[in-house]
C-alpha positions in Angstrom: 0.0 0.0 0.0 1.4 3.4 -1.0 0.9 6.8 0.6 -0.8 9.0 -1.9 0.3 12.6 -2.2 -3.3 13.7 -2.9 -4.3 12.6 0.6 -2.9 15.9 2.0 -5.0 18.0 -0.3 -8.1 15.8 0.3 -7.9 16.1 4.1 -7.3 19.9 3.8 -10.3 20.4 1.6 -12.5 18.3 3.8 -12.2 20.8 6.6 -14.1 23.4 4.6 -16.1 21.6 1.9 -19.2 19.5 2.5 -18.8 17.7 -0.8 -15.6 16.5 -2.5 -15.4 14.8 -5.9 -12.6 12.5 -6.8 -12.3 11.3 -10.4 -9.6 9.3 -12.2 -9.0 6.1 -14.1 -10.3 2.8 -13.0 -7.9 1.1 -10.6 -6.0 4.3 -9.9 -6.5 3.9 -6.1 -9.5 6.2 -5.5 -11.3 3.8 -3.2 -8.2 2.9 -1.2 -7.4 6.6 -0.8 -10.8 7.4 0.5 -10.9 4.6 3.0 -7.5 5.6 4.4 -8.2 9.3 4.5 -11.7 8.8 6.1 -11.6 5.6 8.1 -14.8 6.6 10.1 -16.9 7.3 7.0 -19.4 4.8 5.7 -18.5 3.4 2.3 -21.1 2.6 -0.4 -20.3 1.3 -3.9 -23.1 2.1 -6.4 -21.5 -0.3 -8.9 -23.1 -3.0 -6.8 -26.6 -3.3 -8.4 -28.6 -4.3 -5.3 -27.0 -1.4 -3.3 -27.8 1.0 -6.1 -31.4 -0.2 -6.3 -31.8 0.2 -2.6 -30.4 3.8 -2.6 -32.5 4.7 -5.5 -35.7 3.8 -3.6 -35.2 6.7 -1.1 -32.0 8.8 -1.7 -32.9 11.2 1.1 -33.3 8.4 3.7 -30.0 6.9 2.5 -28.1 10.2 3.0 -29.8 10.7 6.5 -28.5 7.3 7.4 -24.9 8.4 6.8 -24.9 11.8 8.5 -21.4 11.2 10.0 -19.7 11.0 6.6 -20.0 8.8 3.6 -17.9 7.8 0.5 -20.1 7.1 -2.5 -18.1 5.2 -5.1 -19.1 5.3 -8.8 -21.6 8.0 -7.9 -22.3 8.8 -11.5 -24.3 5.6 -11.9 -27.2 7.2 -9.9 -27.7 10.7 -11.4 -30.8 11.4 -9.4 -28.8 11.2 -6.1 -27.0 14.5 -6.8 -30.0 16.7 -6.3 -30.6 15.0 -2.9 -26.9 15.6 -2.0 -27.5 19.3 -2.8 -30.5 19.5 -0.5 -28.6 17.6 2.3 -25.6 19.9 2.3 -27.6 23.1 1.9 -29.6 22.1 5.0 -26.6 21.1 7.0 -23.1 22.5 6.2 -21.5 20.0 8.6 -22.3 17.1 6.3 -19.4 15.4 4.6 -19.9 13.5 1.4 -17.2 12.2 -0.9 -18.2 11.3 -4.5 -15.8 9.2 -6.5 -16.1 7.9 -10.1 -14.1 6.7 -13.1 -16.1 8.7 -15.6 -15.2 12.3 -15.6 -17.9 13.1 -18.1 -20.9 11.6 -16.2 -19.7 12.7 -12.8 -19.0 16.3 -13.8 -22.2 16.5 -15.8 -24.2 15.7 -12.7 -22.1 18.0 -10.5 -22.6 20.9 -12.9 -26.3 20.3 -13.0 -26.9 19.9 -9.2 -23.8 20.8 -7.2 -22.1 23.7 -9.0 -20.2 25.8 -6.5 -20.7 23.3 -3.7 -18.1 20.7 -4.5 -14.3 20.6 -4.5 -13.0 18.6 -7.5 -9.9 16.4 -7.3 -8.3 14.0 -9.8 -6.3 10.9 -8.9 -4.1 9.3 -11.5 -2.1 6.0 -11.1 1.0 6.0 -8.9 3.7 8.6 -9.5 7.3 7.8 -9.5 7.7 9.7 -6.3 4.8 7.8 -4.6 6.3 4.5 -5.8 9.5 5.3 -4.1 11.4 2.1 -5.2 12.1 3.0 -8.8 15.8 2.8 -8.5 15.4 -0.9 -8.3 13.8 -1.0 -11.8 15.2 0.0 -15.2 13.4 2.7 -17.3 12.1 0.0 -19.6 10.7 -2.0 -16.7 8.9 1.1 -15.3 7.3 1.8 -18.7 6.3 -1.8 -19.4 4.7 -2.2 -16.0 3.0 1.1 -15.9 1.8 2.6 -12.7 -1.5 1.0 -11.7 -1.3 0.2 -8.0 -2.5 -3.4 -8.5 0.7 -4.2 -10.3 3.0 -2.8 -7.6 1.1 -3.2 -4.4 -0.4 -6.6 -5.1 2.5 -7.9 -7.3 0.1 -8.9 -10.1 1.3 -9.7 -13.6 1.3 -6.5 -15.7 0.0 -8.1 -18.8 -2.9 -9.7 -16.9 -3.8 -6.4 -15.1 -3.7 -4.4 -18.3 -5.8 -6.9 -20.3 -8.3 -7.1 -17.4 -8.4 -3.3 -17.3 -9.2 -3.1 -21.1 -11.8 -5.8 -20.9 -13.6 -4.0 -18.0 -13.3 -0.7 -19.8 -14.4 -1.8 -23.2 -17.1 -4.3 -22.2 -18.6 -2.4 -19.2 -17.7 1.3 -19.0 -18.3 2.0 -22.7 -21.8 0.6 -22.5 -22.5 3.1 -19.7 -20.9 6.0 -21.5 -22.3 5.6 -25.0 -23.7 3.2 -27.5 -20.5 2.0 -29.2 -21.8 -0.7 -31.5 -18.5 -2.3 -32.6 -16.4 -2.9 -29.5 -13.7 -4.7 -31.5 -13.3 -1.7 -33.8 -13.1 0.6 -30.8 -10.3 -1.4 -29.4 -8.5 -1.1 -32.7 -9.0 2.6 -32.4 -7.3 2.6 -29.0 -4.4 0.7 -30.4 -4.0 3.2 -33.2 -4.1 6.0 -30.6 -1.2 4.2 -28.9 0.7 4.1 -32.2 0.3 7.9 -32.4 1.5 8.7 -28.9 3.2 12.1 -28.8 1.9 13.0 -32.3 -0.8 15.4 -33.3 -4.2 13.9 -33.2 -5.4 13.6 -36.8 -9.1 12.6 -36.8 -9.2 12.4 -40.6 -6.3 9.9 -40.8 -8.0 7.7 -38.2 -11.3 8.0 -40.0 -9.8 6.7 -43.2 -7.9 3.9 -41.5 -11.0 2.6 -39.6 -13.7 3.3 -42.1 -15.8 5.5 -39.8 -16.7 9.2 -39.9 -14.6 12.0 -38.5 -17.5 12.8 -36.1 -17.3 9.2 -34.8 -13.5 9.5 -34.3 -14.0 12.8 -32.4 -16.7 11.1 -30.2 -14.4 8.2 -29.5 -11.4 10.3 -28.4 -13.8 12.2 -26.2 -14.8 8.9 -24.5 -11.1 8.0 -23.9 -10.5 11.4 -22.3 -13.7 11.2 -20.2 -12.7 7.9 -18.8 -9.1 8.9 -18.2 -7.5 6.6 -20.8 -6.1 9.3 -23.0 -5.1 12.9 -22.6 -4.9 15.5 -25.3 -2.1 18.0 -24.7 -3.1 21.4 -26.1 -0.8 23.5 -28.3 0.7 26.6 -26.8 -0.9 29.7 -28.1 0.3 33.3 -27.8 0.0 36.2 -30.3 3.6 36.1 -31.3 3.3 36.6 -35.0 4.0 32.9 -35.8 1.8 30.3 -37.5 1.4 27.9 -34.7 0.0 24.4 -34.9 -3.5 24.2 -33.4 -4.0 20.5 -33.2 -3.4 18.7 -29.8 -1.1 15.8 -29.2 -2.2 12.6 -27.7 -0.9 10.7 -24.7 -2.1 7.9 -22.4 -2.5 8.5 -18.7 -0.7 5.2 -18.1 2.2 4.3 -20.3 1.9 0.6 -19.3 -1.5 0.4 -20.8 -0.2 1.9 -24.0 2.6 -0.7 -24.1 0.0 -3.4 -23.8 -2.1 -2.1 -26.6 1.0 -2.0 -28.8 1.6 -5.7 -28.1 4.8 -5.2 -26.1 5.2 -8.3 -23.9 8.4 -7.5 -21.9 10.8 -4.8 -20.9 13.4 -6.4 -23.1 11.1 -6.0 -26.1 10.4 -2.4 -25.2 14.1 -1.6 -25.1 14.3 -1.9 -28.9 10.8 -0.9 -29.9 10.6 1.8 -32.5 8.1 3.8 -30.3 10.3 3.6 -27.2 11.2 7.4 -27.4 7.5 8.3 -27.7 6.6 6.0 -24.8 9.3 7.6 -22.6 7.9 11.0 -23.5 4.5 9.8 -22.5 5.7 8.6 -19.1 7.3 12.0 -18.4 4.2 14.0 -19.5 2.1 11.8 -17.2 4.4 12.4 -14.3 4.1 16.2 -14.9 0.3 15.8 -14.9 0.4 13.8 -11.7 2.3 16.5 -10.0 -0.4 19.0 -10.8 -3.4 16.8 -10.0 -1.8 15.5 -6.8 -1.6 19.1 -5.5 -5.2 19.8 -6.4 -4.3 21.9 -9.5 -5.4 21.8 -13.1 -2.9 21.0 -15.9 -0.8 24.0 -17.0 1.0 22.0 -19.8 1.1 22.6 -23.5 3.5 22.1 -26.4 5.0 24.5 -28.9 5.1 23.8 -32.6 5.0 26.2 -35.5 4.8 25.8 -39.3 8.6 26.2 -39.4 8.9 22.8 -37.6 10.2 24.3 -34.4 8.9 22.2 -31.6 9.3 22.2 -27.8 7.8 19.2 -26.0 6.4 21.0 -22.9 5.6 24.6 -22.1 4.6 24.9 -18.5 2.7 28.1 -17.8 2.6 30.0 -14.5 0.6 33.1 -15.4 2.8 35.0 -17.9 5.9 33.1 -16.9 6.9 29.9 -18.6 9.3 27.0 -18.3 10.3 25.0 -21.4 11.2 21.4 -21.5 12.6 18.9 -24.0 12.1 15.2 -23.2 14.7 12.8 -24.4 15.0 9.0 -23.7 18.7 9.1 -24.3 21.2 8.5 -21.5 23.7 11.0 -22.9 23.2 14.7 -23.7 23.9 16.2 -27.1 24.0 19.9 -28.0 21.2 19.3 -30.5 18.7 18.7 -27.6 18.9 22.4 -26.9 18.3 23.7 -30.4 14.6 24.3 -30.0 14.9 25.4 -26.4 17.3 28.1 -27.6 14.8 29.1 -30.3 11.9 29.4 -27.8 14.0 31.4 -25.4 15.0 33.8 -28.1 11.4 34.0 -29.3 9.7 34.6 -26.0 12.5 36.3 -24.1 12.2 37.0 -20.4 8.9 35.2 -20.1 10.9 32.0 -20.3 12.1 31.4 -16.7 14.1 28.3 -17.6 14.9 25.8 -20.3 15.7 22.2 -19.3 16.2 18.7 -20.8 14.5 15.9 -19.0 16.3 12.7 -19.9 17.4 9.2 -18.8 21.0 10.2 -17.9 22.7 10.3 -14.5 24.3 13.8 -14.7 22.2 16.7 -13.7 22.7 20.5 -13.7 20.0 22.7 -12.3 20.4 26.1 -13.9 18.0 28.5 -15.5 19.2 28.0 -19.1 20.1 24.7 -20.7 19.8 22.7 -17.5 19.3 18.9 -17.5 17.7 16.5 -15.0 17.0 12.8 -14.8 13.2 12.1 -15.2 13.1 10.3 -11.8 14.1 13.5 -10.0 12.0 16.1 -11.8 9.8 18.3 -9.6 7.6 21.2 -10.6 9.3 24.5 -9.9 6.4 26.9 -9.4 7.7 30.5 -9.0 4.6 31.4 -7.1 4.5 28.4 -4.7 4.0 29.3 -1.1 6.8 27.7 1.0 
């Protein structure tokens, strides 16, 4: 069992918020986190059909029964409950209700309709490298192949089995709740093609042609992957700087191990020579940067820079008008070419760029404002406005 960084933020918010929502991928550890953070709260799982039916009979009575705090798992499965939660907390500000779910779309839809302004929203992704704490015992390829789902690390389960079980649960059950996807086999092929395109701009037309479905269907499907925390679209950086900037987002997976599984990678040894290894490494680092934000109760502040002149910077991190620029490289040795686009963005944006840094797989590190470099295992967000 691993101590989750988000627990600190969760407990802090519970002092002032009657309702807290925690969303995130299936098997990311939401239930375990809630039970550890709130050991005296009741726990109710609405995925259990008899329980859901019982709660649906009289939601008000159910909430009254749990006045001393309750965690309601997969809350999005009972939309009518949310209006009763609103009434309960409006009548008694001391009530404490935690709503968790693996569908951001359905949970947030119900929150927006019934609980806007009354709920603190948190997101929990799979384990971070910092939370795992034992990563020095594993090679980079082992970390990427295994991924970061807690079941693989805490319970010692086989990574391939966990990922296949995850996909089966997602495709066969979650998709049926989210939408009417008629051809589940074709949708899984779509997921695999998304994995092939990790770190690339998301081209709906290309996928439409390859799968023989409409562009609207492709856009709907990527929306489903985002809503259920399978994929993440990294937005392009935009500022009025007189350059023709790319406007299409890039695609990443929230868990790199799941992407490896979709690509048919069966071992860390196979991954070491895989043609997409560099893209998968980039995916892992981007996910770690997202985890840092979400674990501190913050939204993503990440984007990428690419213009029509083929200048590209992997990550631009925004802190108001101040920026940090990063290149992500899977290499273990530095070369001067790694800094070419970082120098370009520094010249283009001037003093708004606080630092330029390469995140890579080498041992040497140099933490300086310009042309620094750091091993990916040691990266931490450097927020110039953080309160210490």
